[in-house]
C-alpha positions as CSV (number, residue, x, y, z in Angstrom):
1,M,173.7,76.3,514.5
2,N,174.6,79.2,512.4
3,K,178.2,80.4,512.5
4,D,179.2,84.0,512.6
5,V,180.5,85.1,509.1
6,V,182.7,87.8,507.6
7,T,181.2,89.3,504.5
8,M,183.5,90.0,501.5
9,S,182.8,92.8,499.0
10,S,181.4,90.3,496.5
11,G,178.7,89.1,499.0
12,N,180.6,85.8,499.4
13,T,181.2,84.8,503.0
14,L,184.0,83.0,505.0
15,P,183.5,81.3,508.4
16,Q,184.8,83.5,511.2
17,E,187.4,81.0,512.4
18,L,188.9,80.7,508.9
19,A,189.1,84.4,508.5
20,S,190.8,84.8,511.9
21,L,193.6,82.3,511.1
22,A,197.0,83.7,510.9
23,S,197.7,84.5,507.2
24,P,201.1,83.7,505.5
25,I,200.5,86.6,503.1
26,N,200.3,90.3,503.7
27,D,197.2,92.5,503.6
28,S,198.0,93.8,500.1
29,Q,198.3,90.3,498.7
30,L,195.1,89.2,500.4
31,S,193.2,92.1,499.0
32,Q,194.4,91.3,495.5
33,L,193.3,87.7,495.9
34,Q,189.9,88.6,497.3
35,Q,189.3,91.1,494.4
36,T,190.3,88.4,491.9
37,A,188.1,85.8,493.5
38,T,185.0,87.9,493.2
39,E,185.4,87.9,489.5
40,L,185.8,84.1,489.1
41,S,183.2,81.3,488.7
42,P,183.2,78.3,491.1
43,H,184.7,76.2,488.3
44,Q,187.5,78.7,487.8
45,L,188.2,78.9,491.5
46,A,188.5,75.1,491.7
47,W,190.9,75.1,488.8
48,L,193.1,77.8,490.4
49,S,193.2,75.8,493.7
50,G,194.7,72.9,491.8
51,Y,197.0,75.2,489.8
52,F,198.4,76.9,492.9
53,W,198.9,73.6,494.7
54,G,200.9,72.4,491.7
55,L,203.1,75.5,491.9
56,S,203.7,74.9,495.6
57,Q,205.2,71.5,494.7
58,A,207.5,73.0,492.0
59,P,211.1,74.0,492.7
60,A,211.4,77.7,493.5
61,N,213.3,78.5,490.3
62,R,210.4,77.1,488.2
63,V,207.6,78.9,490.0
64,G,208.3,82.3,488.4
65,A,208.5,80.8,484.9
66,A,205.2,78.9,485.4
67,V,203.4,82.0,486.6
68,S,204.8,84.0,483.7
69,Q,203.6,81.3,481.2
70,A,200.2,81.2,482.8
71,L,199.8,84.9,482.6
72,S,200.8,85.0,478.9
73,V,198.1,82.5,478.2
74,T,195.4,84.3,480.0
75,S,196.3,87.6,478.2
76,T,195.0,86.2,475.0
77,P,191.3,86.4,474.4
78,Q,189.1,83.8,476.1
79,G,187.5,81.2,473.8
80,Q,183.9,81.8,472.8
81,L,181.8,82.5,469.7
82,T,180.5,86.0,469.1
83,I,177.8,86.4,466.4
84,I,177.1,89.9,465.0
85,F,174.3,90.7,462.6
86,A,174.0,93.6,460.2
87,S,170.4,93.6,459.2
88,Q,167.9,95.9,457.5
89,T,164.7,93.9,457.1
90,G,165.4,91.1,459.7
91,N,166.8,88.3,457.5
92,A,170.3,88.6,458.8
93,K,169.0,88.8,462.3
94,G,167.0,85.6,461.8
95,V,170.0,83.8,460.5
96,A,172.1,85.0,463.4
97,Q,169.6,83.9,465.9
98,Q,169.4,80.4,464.4
99,L,173.2,80.2,464.5
100,Q,173.1,81.2,468.2
101,R,170.5,78.5,468.9
102,E,172.5,75.8,467.1
103,A,175.7,76.9,468.9
104,Q,174.0,76.7,472.2
105,A,172.7,73.2,471.4
106,L,176.2,72.1,470.7
107,G,177.4,73.5,474.1
108,I,179.4,76.3,472.5
109,K,179.7,79.5,474.6
110,V,178.1,82.1,472.4
111,Q,176.8,85.6,472.5
112,L,174.7,87.5,469.9
113,F,175.0,91.2,469.1
114,D,173.1,93.7,466.9
115,A,175.9,95.5,465.0
116,S,174.7,98.8,466.4
117,D,175.3,97.5,470.0
118,Y,178.8,96.1,469.3
119,K,182.0,98.1,470.0
120,G,184.4,97.5,467.2
121,K,187.4,97.6,469.5
122,D,186.1,94.6,471.3
123,L,187.0,92.4,468.4
124,A,190.5,92.4,469.8
125,K,189.1,90.4,472.8
126,E,187.4,87.8,470.7
127,T,188.6,84.4,469.5
128,H,185.9,83.4,467.0
129,V,183.4,85.8,465.3
130,I,180.7,85.2,462.7
131,I,179.3,88.2,461.0
132,V,175.9,87.9,459.2
133,A,175.5,90.8,456.9
134,S,172.7,91.9,454.6
135,T,173.3,94.6,451.9
136,N,171.2,97.7,451.8
137,G,170.3,99.6,448.6
138,E,173.2,100.0,446.2
139,G,175.9,98.2,448.1
140,E,175.4,100.1,451.4
141,A,175.7,98.7,454.9
142,P,172.4,98.4,456.8
143,D,171.6,101.3,459.1
144,N,172.5,99.3,462.2
145,A,176.0,98.5,460.9
146,L,177.0,102.0,459.7
147,V,179.2,102.8,462.7
148,L,180.9,99.3,462.8
149,H,181.4,99.4,459.0
150,E,183.1,102.8,459.2
151,F,185.1,101.9,462.3
152,L,186.7,98.9,460.7
153,Q,188.0,101.1,457.9
154,S,189.4,103.7,460.2
155,K,192.8,104.1,461.8
156,K,191.2,103.3,465.2
157,A,190.5,99.7,464.2
158,P,192.7,97.3,466.2
159,K,195.0,94.7,464.8
160,L,193.3,91.3,465.2
161,P,196.0,88.5,465.1
162,H,194.1,86.3,467.5
163,L,190.7,86.5,465.8
164,K,189.3,83.6,463.7
165,Y,186.2,84.6,461.7
166,G,183.6,83.7,459.2
167,V,181.1,85.8,457.2
168,I,177.7,85.1,455.8
169,G,176.6,87.6,453.1
170,L,172.9,87.9,452.3
171,G,171.7,89.7,449.2
172,D,169.8,89.7,445.9
173,S,171.8,88.8,442.8
174,S,169.4,91.0,440.8
175,Y,171.4,94.0,442.2
176,E,174.8,95.1,441.0
177,F,176.5,95.1,444.4
178,F,175.5,91.6,445.4
179,C,176.3,90.9,449.1
180,Q,178.6,93.9,449.1
181,T,178.4,94.4,452.9
182,G,179.4,90.8,453.6
183,K,182.4,91.2,451.2
184,D,183.3,94.5,452.9
185,F,183.4,93.0,456.4
186,D,185.4,90.0,455.1
187,L,188.0,92.3,453.6
188,F,188.2,94.6,456.6
189,L,188.8,91.8,459.0
190,E,191.4,90.2,456.7
191,K,193.3,93.5,456.5
192,L,193.4,93.8,460.3
193,G,195.1,90.4,460.5
194,A,192.2,88.2,461.4
195,Q,192.1,84.7,459.8
196,R,189.1,83.0,458.3
197,F,188.2,79.7,459.9
198,I,185.8,79.1,457.0
199,D,185.3,80.8,453.6
200,R,182.7,83.5,453.2
201,I,179.4,82.5,451.7
202,D,177.4,84.9,449.5
203,C,173.7,83.9,449.6
204,D,170.8,84.9,447.3
205,V,167.2,85.4,448.3
206,D,166.7,81.7,448.7
207,Y,169.4,81.4,451.3
208,A,168.0,78.8,453.7
209,Q,169.7,75.6,452.4
210,P,173.2,77.1,451.7
211,V,173.1,78.9,455.1
212,A,172.2,75.6,456.8
213,E,175.1,73.8,455.2
214,W,177.6,76.6,455.9
215,Q,176.3,76.8,459.5
216,A,176.9,73.1,460.1
217,K,180.5,73.3,458.9
218,A,181.2,76.6,460.7
219,L,179.9,75.4,464.1
220,Q,181.8,72.1,463.8
221,E,185.0,74.1,463.3
222,V,184.3,76.4,466.2
223,Q,183.3,73.5,468.5
224,Q,186.5,71.6,467.7
225,A,188.7,74.7,468.2
226,L,187.1,75.7,471.5
227,S,187.0,72.1,472.8
228,S,190.8,71.9,472.3
229,E,191.2,75.1,474.2
230,Q,188.7,74.6,477.0
231,G,188.3,70.9,477.4
232,Q,185.2,68.9,476.6
233,V,182.1,70.8,476.0
234,V,178.7,69.4,477.0
235,Q,176.0,69.3,474.4
236,L,172.7,70.6,475.7
237,P,169.5,68.6,475.0
238,L,167.9,70.2,472.0
239,S,164.6,70.3,473.8
240,Q,166.1,72.8,476.3
241,I,167.0,75.2,473.5
242,D,163.9,74.7,471.4
243,A,161.5,75.2,474.3
244,K,162.8,78.8,474.7
245,Q,162.3,79.6,471.1
246,A,158.7,78.3,470.7
247,S,156.9,81.2,468.9
248,Y,155.5,82.1,465.5
249,S,158.2,83.0,463.0
250,K,159.2,82.8,459.4
251,Q,159.8,79.1,459.7
252,N,156.7,78.6,461.9
253,P,154.0,81.1,460.7
254,Y,150.7,81.7,462.3
255,L,147.6,80.7,460.3
256,A,145.5,83.9,460.6
257,T,142.1,85.0,459.2
258,L,141.7,87.8,456.7
259,L,139.0,90.1,458.1
260,T,139.0,92.9,455.5
261,S,140.3,93.6,452.0
262,Q,139.1,97.1,450.9
263,K,140.2,99.0,447.9
264,I,141.2,102.6,449.0
265,T,142.1,104.1,445.7
266,G,139.4,105.7,443.5
267,R,137.4,104.0,440.7
268,D,139.4,105.9,438.1
269,S,142.8,105.4,439.7
270,G,145.5,103.7,437.8
271,K,146.5,101.7,440.9
272,D,144.7,99.2,443.0
273,V,145.7,99.8,446.7
274,R,144.1,97.7,449.4
275,H,143.6,98.3,453.1
276,I,144.0,94.8,454.7
277,E,142.9,93.8,458.2
278,I,144.0,90.4,459.6
279,D,142.8,88.8,462.8
280,L,145.4,87.9,465.5
281,T,142.9,86.7,468.2
282,D,144.5,84.1,470.5
283,S,147.8,84.1,468.5
284,G,149.8,85.9,471.2
285,L,151.5,87.9,468.4
286,T,152.6,91.4,469.3
287,Y,154.2,94.1,467.2
288,Q,155.4,97.7,467.5
289,P,155.0,100.6,465.1
290,G,157.7,100.3,462.5
291,D,157.6,96.5,462.4
292,A,156.7,94.4,459.3
293,L,154.4,91.6,458.7
294,G,155.7,88.6,456.7
295,V,153.1,87.0,454.4
296,W,153.5,83.5,452.9
297,Y,151.5,83.3,449.7
298,E,150.5,80.8,447.1
299,N,151.1,81.3,443.4
300,N,148.2,81.7,441.0
301,P,147.1,78.3,439.7
302,Q,146.4,79.7,436.2
303,L,149.9,81.1,436.0
304,V,151.3,77.7,437.1
305,Q,149.4,75.9,434.4
306,Q,150.6,78.4,431.8
307,I,154.2,77.8,432.7
308,L,153.8,74.0,432.7
309,T,152.2,74.1,429.3
310,L,155.0,76.3,427.9
311,V,157.7,73.8,428.9
312,G,155.7,70.7,427.9
313,L,154.7,69.3,431.4
314,T,151.3,68.1,432.6
315,G,151.9,69.0,436.3
316,D,151.6,65.4,437.5
317,E,155.3,64.7,437.2
318,Q,157.0,64.0,440.6
319,V,159.8,66.1,442.1
320,A,161.4,66.3,445.5
321,V,161.1,69.4,447.7
322,D,163.2,69.3,450.9
323,G,163.5,65.6,450.4
324,S,159.7,65.0,450.2
325,P,158.0,63.9,447.0
326,C,155.2,66.1,445.4
327,T,153.9,66.9,442.0
328,V,155.6,69.6,440.0
329,Y,152.2,71.5,440.0
330,D,152.1,71.6,443.8
331,A,155.8,72.6,443.9
332,L,155.1,75.6,441.7
333,V,152.0,76.6,443.7
334,N,153.6,76.4,447.1
335,H,157.3,76.3,447.0
336,Y,158.9,78.2,444.1
337,E,159.1,81.8,442.9
338,I,157.3,81.9,439.5
339,T,156.7,85.6,439.0
340,A,159.8,87.8,439.5
341,S,162.6,86.9,437.3
342,N,166.4,87.1,438.1
343,P,169.7,87.2,436.2
344,Q,170.6,83.6,437.1
345,F,167.3,82.2,435.8
346,I,167.7,84.1,432.6
347,S,171.3,83.0,432.1
348,Q,170.5,79.3,432.7
349,Y,167.5,79.4,430.5
350,A,169.4,81.1,427.8
351,E,171.8,78.2,427.7
352,L,169.1,75.5,427.8
353,S,166.9,77.2,425.1
354,A,169.8,78.5,423.0
355,S,167.9,81.8,422.6
356,K,170.1,84.2,420.8
357,K,168.3,87.2,422.3
358,L,168.8,85.9,425.9
359,Q,172.4,84.9,425.2
360,K,173.2,88.4,424.0
361,L,171.6,89.9,427.1
362,V,173.7,87.6,429.3
363,E,176.8,89.2,427.8
364,N,175.9,92.6,429.1
365,K,175.4,92.6,432.9
366,D,173.7,96.0,433.1
367,K,171.2,95.1,430.3
368,L,170.6,91.7,431.9
369,R,169.7,93.3,435.3
370,E,167.4,95.8,433.6
371,Y,165.6,93.1,431.6
372,S,165.3,90.9,434.7
373,A,163.7,93.7,436.7
374,Q,161.1,94.4,434.0
375,T,160.3,90.8,432.9
376,Q,158.5,88.0,434.6
377,I,159.5,84.4,434.4
378,I,156.7,83.4,432.0
379,D,157.8,86.1,429.5
380,V,161.4,84.8,429.6
381,L,160.1,81.4,428.8
382,K,158.2,82.8,425.9
383,E,161.3,84.3,424.3
384,K,162.0,80.8,423.0
385,K,160.0,77.8,423.9
386,C,162.0,74.9,425.2
387,A,160.9,71.5,426.5
388,L,162.1,70.9,430.1
389,S,161.9,68.0,432.5
390,A,160.2,68.7,435.9
391,D,163.6,68.6,437.6
392,Q,165.1,71.0,435.0
393,L,162.3,73.5,435.6
394,I,162.5,73.3,439.4
395,G,166.3,73.6,439.1
396,L,165.9,77.0,437.3
397,L,163.7,78.5,440.0
398,R,164.4,80.2,443.3
399,R,162.5,79.0,446.4
400,L,159.4,81.0,447.4
401,T,160.1,83.6,450.1
402,P,157.6,85.5,452.1
403,R,156.9,89.1,451.3
404,L,157.3,91.7,454.1
405,Y,154.8,94.6,454.4
406,S,155.2,97.6,456.7
407,I,152.5,97.3,459.4
408,A,149.9,100.1,459.1
409,S,148.4,100.0,462.6
410,S,149.3,100.4,466.2
411,Q,148.3,97.5,468.4
412,R,147.3,100.0,471.1
413,E,144.6,101.2,468.6
414,V,143.5,97.9,466.9
415,D,144.1,95.4,469.6
416,E,144.2,91.8,468.2
417,E,144.4,92.9,464.6
418,V,147.1,93.9,462.2
419,H,146.6,96.2,459.2
420,L,148.5,96.5,455.9
421,T,148.5,98.8,452.9
422,V,149.1,96.7,449.8
423,A,149.5,97.9,446.3
424,V,148.7,95.3,443.7
425,V,151.5,94.9,441.2
426,E,149.8,94.7,437.8
427,Y,150.7,95.8,434.3
428,P,150.0,94.8,430.7
429,V,152.2,92.7,428.5
430,N,150.9,92.5,424.9
431,D,147.3,91.3,425.3
432,E,147.8,89.8,428.8
433,R,148.2,91.2,432.3
434,R,151.0,90.4,434.7
435,Q,150.6,90.5,438.4
436,G,152.9,90.3,441.5
437,G,152.8,87.0,443.3
438,A,152.1,88.2,446.9
439,S,150.0,91.3,446.2
440,S,147.7,89.5,443.8
441,F,147.3,86.6,446.2
442,I,146.3,89.0,449.0
443,A,144.0,91.1,446.8
444,H,142.5,88.6,444.4
445,Q,143.0,85.0,445.5
446,L,142.4,85.4,449.3
447,A,138.8,86.0,450.3
448,E,137.6,87.6,453.5
449,G,137.3,84.8,456.1
450,E,140.0,82.7,454.5
451,Q,143.4,82.0,456.2
452,V,146.8,83.2,455.5
453,K,150.2,82.3,457.0
454,I,151.9,85.3,458.6
455,F,154.6,86.2,461.1
456,V,155.9,89.5,462.7
457,E,159.3,90.7,461.6
458,A,160.6,93.2,464.2
459,N,162.4,96.2,462.8
460,N,164.4,97.9,465.5
461,H,165.8,100.4,463.1
462,F,162.6,102.1,462.2
463,K,161.1,103.1,465.6
464,L,159.5,106.1,467.2
465,P,161.7,108.2,469.5
466,E,161.6,107.0,473.1
467,D,160.9,110.5,474.2
468,D,157.3,111.3,473.3
469,N,158.2,115.0,473.3
470,T,160.5,114.6,470.3
471,P,159.2,116.0,467.0
472,I,159.1,113.7,464.0
473,I,159.0,114.3,460.2
474,M,157.5,111.5,458.2
475,I,158.1,111.2,454.4
476,G,156.0,108.4,452.8
477,P,154.6,108.6,449.3
478,G,152.3,105.8,448.0
479,T,152.2,102.8,450.2
480,G,155.1,104.2,452.1
481,I,152.4,105.9,454.2
482,A,151.7,102.6,456.0
483,P,154.1,102.8,459.0
484,F,153.2,106.4,459.5
485,R,149.6,105.5,460.0
486,S,150.9,103.2,462.8
487,F,153.1,106.0,464.2
488,I,150.3,108.5,464.4
489,Q,147.9,105.9,466.0
490,E,150.6,105.1,468.5
491,R,151.3,108.7,469.4
492,D,147.6,109.4,469.7
493,N,147.1,106.5,472.1
494,R,150.1,107.5,474.1
495,A,149.0,111.2,474.2
496,A,152.5,112.0,473.0
497,P,153.0,115.8,472.9
498,G,155.7,115.8,470.3
499,K,155.0,117.5,467.0
500,N,154.2,115.4,463.9
501,W,154.8,116.5,460.3
502,L,153.8,114.3,457.3
503,F,154.9,114.6,453.7
504,F,152.7,112.4,451.5
505,G,152.7,112.0,447.7
506,D,150.9,110.1,445.0
507,R,149.5,110.6,441.5
508,T,146.2,112.5,442.0
509,F,144.3,114.1,444.9
510,T,140.9,112.7,444.1
511,Q,141.9,109.1,443.3
512,D,145.1,108.3,445.3
513,F,145.0,110.2,448.6
514,L,145.4,107.1,450.8
515,Y,143.6,107.4,454.2
516,Q,142.6,110.9,453.4
517,L,139.8,111.2,456.0
518,E,142.1,109.9,458.7
519,W,144.8,112.4,458.0
520,Q,142.3,115.3,457.9
521,K,140.9,114.2,461.2
522,Y,144.3,114.1,462.8
523,L,145.1,117.5,461.3
524,K,141.9,119.0,462.6
525,S,142.5,117.5,466.1
526,G,146.0,119.0,466.2
527,L,147.7,115.6,466.6
528,L,149.1,116.0,463.0
529,T,150.9,119.4,463.2
530,R,151.6,119.8,459.5
531,L,150.6,118.0,456.3
532,D,152.3,118.6,453.0
533,V,151.1,116.7,449.9
534,A,152.5,116.3,446.4
535,F,150.2,114.9,443.7
536,S,152.4,114.5,440.7
537,R,149.8,114.4,438.0
538,D,147.5,117.2,439.2
539,Q,149.5,119.9,437.4
540,H,151.6,120.1,434.2
541,E,154.9,119.9,436.1
542,K,155.3,116.8,438.2
543,V,155.7,117.5,441.9
544,Y,157.1,114.9,444.3
545,V,157.7,114.8,448.1
546,Q,161.3,116.0,447.7
547,H,160.1,119.2,446.0
548,R,157.8,119.8,449.0
549,L,160.7,119.3,451.4
550,L,162.8,121.9,449.5
551,E,159.9,124.3,449.5
552,Q,159.7,124.0,453.3
553,A,163.4,123.9,453.7
554,E,163.6,126.6,456.4
555,Q,160.9,125.0,458.6
556,V,162.4,121.5,458.0
557,W,165.8,122.8,459.2
558,Q,164.3,124.4,462.3
559,W,162.6,121.1,463.2
560,I,165.9,119.3,462.7
561,E,167.6,121.8,465.0
562,Q,164.9,121.2,467.5
563,G,165.9,117.5,467.6
564,A,163.3,116.1,465.1
565,Y,163.6,112.5,463.9
566,L,163.4,112.0,460.1
567,Y,161.6,108.9,458.7
568,V,161.5,107.8,455.0
569,C,159.4,104.9,453.7
570,G,158.9,103.7,450.2
571,D,160.7,103.3,446.9
572,A,164.5,102.8,447.3
573,Q,165.5,103.2,443.7
574,Y,164.3,106.7,443.1
575,M,162.3,108.4,445.9
576,A,164.6,107.6,448.8
577,K,167.6,108.8,446.8
578,D,165.9,112.0,445.8
579,V,164.7,112.7,449.4
580,H,168.2,112.0,450.7
581,Q,169.7,114.5,448.2
582,A,167.0,117.1,449.2
583,L,168.0,116.8,452.9
584,I,171.6,117.4,451.9
585,T,170.6,120.5,449.9
586,I,168.6,121.7,452.9
587,A,171.7,121.3,455.2
588,I,173.7,123.3,452.7
589,Q,171.2,126.1,452.2
590,Q,169.9,126.4,455.7
591,G,172.8,125.2,457.8
592,G,175.6,127.0,455.8
593,L,177.5,123.8,455.3
594,D,179.6,122.8,452.3
595,K,178.7,119.6,450.4
596,D,181.0,117.3,452.3
597,Q,179.9,118.8,455.7
598,A,176.3,118.4,454.7
599,E,176.7,114.8,453.7
600,Q,178.5,114.1,456.9
601,F,175.8,115.8,458.9
602,I,173.0,113.7,457.3
603,N,175.1,110.6,457.8
604,D,175.6,111.5,461.5
605,L,171.8,111.8,461.8
606,R,171.6,108.2,460.5
607,K,174.2,107.0,463.0
608,A,172.3,108.7,465.8
609,K,169.1,107.0,464.7
610,R,167.5,110.4,464.0
611,Y,167.3,109.6,460.3
612,Q,165.7,106.2,459.7
613,R,164.6,104.6,456.4
614,D,162.4,101.7,455.5
615,V,162.9,101.4,451.8
616,Y,162.4,98.6,449.3
């Protein structure tokens, strides 16, 4: 038989006869207890019942002291691990997600935050924090971490005496400000009084192994610390964690079929740009405009053989890759970067080969970085031939990493396909031609109908406005046009009424106007409100997209005042900087701001996600 119940504010219930019992405490005390009880778990309530029974058995003069001590303990942060990622392209996010999965498998209470969703003041409530931070551009914080990065340098940042922390920095040692954002966060937290429970690690592009080793040590430290605070933790069966994560990813790519590889630059163009279509049928893969597609590629067998010959190897020599034996030839084709050079490779080879030219370069970091950016590995090896063992050669090289390409299609438009816009990296060196690893694989090695390993890399920091009425300004020269093709397709399929303005630039109108017919169709239909183009070599004075922006400064400012979102995609080294400066100039000229105010205004647009960049 059901008993009558009295309902509490939490939805919990008490039997009527218990509620009607005479209470030894007054109404105010009962109300406080009830409010506290609604906020506690069953485990916490059980613990408190034993705690209060113990107090009831203590002498009266000890009860006040015991309660005071208990309250002082509970005023400190509750033990858990918080992981925060500062990510531009998704690498830091992927590392953070893996950390979360491993922590869960160890039974550690853990929560994961995008840096843009984390309130800096909440660090004062944490006990253990791991920050995984990529570095953007020339030592800048990723867009999603700008607010947190700035907050921790401000006077508003709280003191953090209770916080234990660790930092993973991700970067590329080819750049001057290697892992600068990770170094920044490490320093900020230290100055606020937090203590490292593990030293920061600065990882290069082949970060998988060092991150795995650091992760194991870090989580062991956290597990031991939280176990001593909270009692024994229970390790979850790995199958329970892994089952939730079963999907295609960088570590588990999907084997897709290449449908189309079509050159979309003219016969006389100096560039080979391909429109690529890949079949996703039955994969379950989904993507949003602004996301990227990761492509795992194989190195050119001819280039592999050239390198082996230069260092005196046949290719049959055995090496170990991730603990498994294979020939050095297979290792170079499938597992190691053999096109793009890097300062570490040059420095190590300079020592092995005793090349005076390379050794002189190593002494000047600026010249070393410049030489590294312009020189492929095979040309470094040719500076002075040197016999190497298979293990020595492998030891010089970075691990192969997938290339990320901005997706050039909306899934609403193309259904179970994904499109890319790929420029083949190709240039002459003496009487030979050098090609990029991934782009040449896609354009020249991979035939239509053959398979390629891919995965979707979400980019939450390059997204269309949620409100379809919002106007957008898209600035994308060259292959930077790719995500804007996806934006326009998406807005077309959503019948979005917001205005759309595209700035596109390339070398010549007749040879390099990528997707020309599509843009003209969208312009004619009215979906594309405005189109401004800059073809640098069609006139004596070179004209680029930043010049077109300045020419249309008054209209650009009006759109910004109307709430327009600004998007920039393409070259980070030159174009993105020039466009950024053009926007500051527009804010000064049209907005009546001084230089500092204009810079702050543009920075505020970035923080508000109204100015988003996908640059490389």
